[in-house]
C-alpha positions as CSV (number, residue, x, y, z in Angstrom):
1,M,14.1,15.3,8.6
2,T,13.9,15.8,4.8
3,V,11.9,13.3,2.8
4,K,12.2,13.1,-1.0
5,K,9.4,11.9,-3.3
6,F,9.5,11.5,-7.0
7,K,6.3,12.3,-8.9
8,L,5.5,13.7,-12.3
9,F,2.6,15.9,-13.2
10,T,1.7,17.3,-16.6
11,P,1.3,21.1,-16.7
12,S,-2.4,20.7,-17.2
13,N,-2.7,18.8,-14.0
14,V,-1.6,21.6,-11.7
15,H,-4.8,21.1,-9.6
16,K,-3.9,17.5,-9.0
17,E,-0.4,18.5,-8.0
18,E,-1.9,21.0,-5.5
19,Q,-4.2,18.3,-4.1
20,W,-1.4,15.8,-3.8
21,L,0.8,18.4,-1.9
22,T,-2.2,19.2,0.4
23,E,-2.7,15.4,1.0
24,M,1.0,15.0,1.8
25,S,0.8,17.9,4.3
26,Q,-2.2,16.2,6.0
27,K,0.1,13.2,6.5
28,G,2.7,15.5,8.2
29,L,5.0,16.0,5.1
30,H,5.3,19.7,4.2
31,F,6.6,20.7,0.8
32,T,9.8,22.8,0.8
33,K,11.4,22.4,-2.7
34,Y,10.9,21.0,-6.2
35,R,13.6,19.9,-8.6
36,L,12.6,18.1,-11.9
37,G,10.1,15.7,-10.5
38,M,11.7,15.4,-7.1
39,Y,9.7,16.9,-4.2
40,Y,11.3,17.7,-0.9
41,F,9.3,17.6,2.3
42,E,10.0,18.4,5.9
43,E,8.3,16.1,8.5
44,E,6.1,17.9,11.1
45,P,2.9,16.0,12.1
46,N,1.5,18.9,14.1
47,Y,0.7,21.1,11.1
48,S,-1.3,20.9,7.9
49,Y,-1.3,23.2,4.9
50,V,-3.3,23.9,1.8
51,Y,-1.2,24.5,-1.4
52,Q,-1.7,26.6,-4.4
53,I,0.5,26.7,-7.5
54,D,0.5,29.6,-10.0
55,F,2.3,30.0,-13.3
56,R,3.4,33.5,-14.3
57,D,6.2,35.9,-14.3
58,A,6.4,37.4,-10.9
59,D,7.5,40.6,-9.2
60,D,7.4,42.0,-5.7
61,D,3.8,43.2,-6.1
62,Y,2.7,39.7,-7.1
63,F,4.3,38.1,-4.0
64,Q,2.8,40.8,-1.9
65,L,-0.7,40.1,-3.2
66,Y,-0.4,36.5,-2.0
67,K,1.1,37.5,1.3
68,D,-1.7,40.0,1.9
69,A,-4.2,37.2,1.3
70,G,-2.5,35.0,3.9
71,W,-0.4,32.7,1.5
72,D,3.2,32.0,2.3
73,H,5.6,31.6,-0.7
74,V,7.3,28.3,-0.5
75,E,9.2,27.8,-3.8
76,S,9.6,29.0,-7.3
77,F,10.7,26.7,-10.1
78,I,12.3,28.2,-13.2
79,Q,10.9,31.5,-12.1
80,K,7.5,30.5,-13.6
81,F,5.9,27.9,-11.3
82,H,5.2,29.5,-7.9
83,Y,4.2,27.4,-4.9
84,F,2.3,28.9,-2.0
85,R,0.7,27.5,1.2
86,M,-1.6,28.5,3.9
87,P,-2.4,26.7,7.2
88,A,-5.3,24.3,6.6
89,N,-7.0,25.5,9.8
90,Q,-7.7,29.0,8.4
91,E,-11.3,29.9,7.7
92,N,-12.4,30.9,4.2
93,I,-9.3,29.8,2.3
94,K,-9.6,31.6,-1.0
95,K,-7.3,30.9,-3.9
96,I,-5.9,33.8,-5.8
97,Y,-6.3,33.9,-9.6
98,S,-8.8,31.1,-9.4
99,D,-11.7,32.6,-11.3
100,R,-12.4,31.1,-14.8
101,E,-10.7,33.8,-16.8
102,S,-7.5,33.8,-14.7
103,V,-7.3,30.0,-14.9
104,K,-7.8,30.1,-18.7
105,E,-5.0,32.8,-18.9
106,T,-2.7,30.6,-16.8
107,F,-3.1,27.7,-19.2
108,Q,-2.6,30.1,-22.2
109,R,0.7,31.3,-20.7
110,M,1.7,27.6,-20.2
111,I,1.0,26.9,-23.9
112,Q,3.2,29.9,-24.9
113,F,6.0,28.9,-22.6
114,Y,6.0,25.2,-23.7
115,L,5.7,26.2,-27.4
116,V,8.9,28.2,-27.1
117,M,10.6,25.2,-25.4
118,F,9.2,22.9,-28.1
119,L,10.5,25.1,-30.9
120,A,13.9,25.3,-29.2
121,L,13.9,21.5,-29.1
122,L,13.2,21.2,-32.8
123,G,15.9,23.8,-33.6
124,C,18.4,21.9,-31.6
125,Q,17.7,18.8,-33.6
126,A,18.6,20.4,-36.9
127,G,22.2,19.1,-36.5
128,L,20.9,15.5,-36.0
129,I,19.0,15.7,-39.3
130,A,21.7,17.6,-41.2
131,T,24.4,15.0,-40.3
132,W,22.2,11.9,-40.5
133,K,24.2,8.8,-41.4
134,G,22.0,6.2,-39.7
135,Y,24.4,5.5,-36.9
136,V,23.0,3.6,-33.9
137,F,23.6,6.6,-31.7
138,Q,21.6,8.8,-34.1
139,I,18.7,6.3,-34.2
140,I,18.6,6.2,-30.4
141,A,18.8,10.1,-30.2
142,A,16.0,10.4,-32.8
143,S,13.9,7.9,-30.9
144,L,14.3,9.9,-27.7
145,V,13.5,13.1,-29.5
146,G,10.4,11.4,-31.0
147,L,9.2,10.4,-27.5
148,V,9.7,14.0,-26.2
149,F,7.9,15.2,-29.3
150,I,4.9,13.0,-28.5
151,L,5.0,14.2,-24.8
152,Y,4.9,17.8,-26.0
153,L,2.0,17.1,-28.3
154,Y,0.2,15.5,-25.3
155,V,0.9,18.6,-23.2
156,F,-0.4,20.9,-25.9
157,F,-3.5,18.8,-26.4
158,T,-4.4,18.7,-22.7
159,L,-3.7,22.4,-22.1
160,K,-5.9,23.3,-25.1
161,R,-8.7,21.1,-23.6
162,K,-8.3,23.0,-20.3
163,I,-8.5,26.4,-22.1
164,D,-11.6,25.3,-24.0
165,Y,-13.2,24.1,-20.7
166,Y,-12.6,27.5,-19.1
167,K,-14.0,29.5,-22.0
């Protein structure tokens, strides 16, 4: 049976997301798919997995590296966030790309990715500013854009703190 759970994590909290997915697996819910805050799980109380999430462009060699280390690829979201799992009963579970330098580089890639998204958001709002008449709809749209702007600033701030931590 498929179970859906809605939960939001900021990009800088990827470790908390891994921990949550692992805890859900210990409860018999195993992650299968992610779509914009909605996590899909399959129920199977007889297994438990440990999860790892990586953020990078991927090719066949990348997935083979994980496979050779015993990790199964579960899902990729926007071809950047890659979810892997390994049975929790394995000995010596070693995460790939988990050394300080690799973690720092992951957060740097995230900042670059979200900066491009942020600049695209700002560019898309040029029409709102150019045609400003003070209509209620424009005020509501500008308020929503302002909230998203604040969210992006928060993401940049937290990612920068993570990068500084791993220096």
